[in-house]
C-alpha positions in Angstrom: 116.9 -74.6 -19.0 114.1 -75.4 -21.4 112.1 -72.4 -22.6 108.6 -72.3 -24.0 108.7 -70.2 -27.1 106.0 -68.5 -29.2 106.9 -68.3 -32.9 105.4 -65.4 -34.8 105.4 -65.6 -38.6 103.5 -65.3 -41.9 102.0 -68.7 -42.2 100.8 -68.8 -45.8 104.1 -67.7 -47.4 106.7 -69.1 -45.0 105.3 -72.2 -43.3 107.8 -74.6 -45.0 110.7 -72.4 -44.1 109.4 -72.1 -40.5 109.1 -75.9 -40.2 112.8 -76.2 -41.0 113.7 -73.7 -38.2 111.1 -75.2 -35.8 112.2 -78.8 -36.4 115.9 -77.9 -35.8 114.8 -76.8 -32.3 112.6 -79.8 -31.5 115.3 -82.3 -32.1 117.6 -80.9 -29.5 117.6 -83.2 -26.5 118.1 -80.3 -24.0 115.3 -78.2 -25.5 111.6 -78.1 -25.3 109.6 -76.1 -27.8 106.2 -74.7 -28.1 104.0 -77.1 -30.1 103.7 -76.2 -33.8 100.2 -75.0 -34.5 98.9 -75.8 -37.9 96.8 -73.7 -40.2 93.6 -75.7 -39.5 93.7 -74.6 -35.8 94.4 -71.0 -36.9 91.5 -71.1 -39.4 89.2 -72.5 -36.7 90.3 -69.7 -34.3 89.0 -67.1 -36.8 85.5 -68.5 -36.4 85.3 -68.6 -32.6 84.1 -65.8 -30.4 87.1 -63.5 -29.8 88.7 -65.1 -32.7 92.4 -64.9 -33.5 93.1 -62.3 -30.7 92.0 -64.8 -28.0 93.9 -67.6 -29.7 97.1 -65.6 -29.7 96.6 -64.8 -26.0 96.2 -68.5 -25.2 99.4 -69.3 -27.2 101.4 -66.7 -25.4 100.5 -68.0 -21.9 103.4 -69.8 -20.3 106.0 -68.7 -22.8 109.0 -66.7 -21.9 110.2 -65.6 -25.4 108.6 -64.6 -28.7 110.7 -65.4 -31.8 109.6 -63.4 -34.8 110.6 -65.4 -37.9 110.4 -63.1 -40.9 110.5 -63.5 -44.6 109.6 -61.4 -47.7 106.1 -60.4 -46.6 106.1 -60.8 -42.8 106.6 -57.0 -42.2 103.0 -56.0 -43.0 101.2 -58.9 -41.4 98.6 -57.5 -39.0 98.7 -60.4 -36.6 102.5 -60.5 -36.5 102.4 -56.8 -35.5 99.8 -57.7 -32.8 101.9 -60.6 -31.5 105.0 -58.4 -31.2 103.0 -55.7 -29.4 101.4 -58.1 -27.0 104.7 -59.9 -26.3 106.2 -56.5 -25.4 103.3 -55.6 -23.2 103.5 -59.0 -21.4 107.3 -58.6 -20.8 108.3 -61.5 -23.0 111.8 -61.8 -24.3 111.9 -60.8 -28.0 114.1 -61.5 -30.9 113.8 -61.7 -34.7 115.3 -64.2 -37.1 115.6 -63.3 -40.8 114.7 -66.3 -42.9 116.5 -65.0 -46.1 118.5 -67.9 -47.5 116.3 -70.7 -46.0 115.2 -72.8 -49.0 111.5 -73.6 -49.4 111.4 -77.2 -50.8 108.7 -76.1 -53.3 109.6 -72.5 -54.2 113.3 -72.1 -53.4 114.9 -69.1 -51.7 112.7 -66.1 -51.3 113.6 -62.4 -51.6 114.7 -60.6 -48.4 112.1 -59.0 -46.1 112.0 -56.1 -43.7 112.3 -56.6 -40.0 108.8 -56.5 -38.4 110.4 -55.1 -35.2 110.7 -51.8 -37.0 106.9 -51.2 -36.6 107.2 -50.6 -32.9 109.2 -48.1 -30.9 109.5 -46.7 -27.4 110.6 -43.4 -26.0 114.1 -43.7 -24.4 115.2 -40.5 -22.9 113.2 -38.4 -25.4 114.4 -40.4 -28.4 112.1 -42.7 -30.3 113.9 -46.0 -30.5 112.7 -48.9 -32.8 112.3 -52.3 -31.3 114.8 -53.5 -33.9 117.4 -51.3 -32.1 116.5 -52.8 -28.7 116.0 -56.5 -29.4 118.4 -58.6 -31.4 117.9 -59.7 -34.9 119.8 -62.7 -36.4 120.1 -64.3 -39.8 119.2 -68.0 -39.7 121.7 -68.7 -42.4 124.4 -66.1 -41.8 124.4 -66.5 -38.0 124.1 -70.3 -38.0 120.7 -70.4 -36.4 120.7 -74.2 -36.3 123.5 -74.2 -33.7 122.8 -70.8 -32.1 119.1 -70.4 -31.7 118.9 -72.0 -28.2 121.5 -69.5 -26.9 119.6 -66.6 -28.6 116.4 -67.7 -26.9 118.1 -68.0 -23.5 119.7 -64.6 -23.9 116.3 -63.0 -24.8 114.6 -64.6 -21.8 117.4 -63.5 -19.4 117.3 -59.9 -20.9 113.5 -59.9 -20.1 114.1 -61.2 -16.5 112.6 -64.6 -17.2 
């Protein structure tokens, strides 16, 4: 079943890495992917009433899974944190994919980054449990994301009851 996916990531630093991941999903005949939104639209969203927050809400509509693609500096990005929080609140499937090892055609391979799912936690039986312990995290390179991302997305959707 085709899934609509919201990709959360640090645009300025990782966009060329993200495009490689995103394009691998688009070319799959059995898959449909959320359109790739470019920086110009994001920049325009900052100027509108309600700004980025409303833009994110619109992008999340109709999606079943949020995929957090993280690199060296994604961990501290405020809008990535917001997208994770909202995806959880909306009951979306969640997963994270580490981009370490994905080569940027201009700058090469970046240093590893921290998992942004570590920012959030919930109480499970009196124990504070980080989202990174609840939702799966994969390595694009080490876990063969090119071949496995569709299955990861499907598993996240089913785990969320979607």
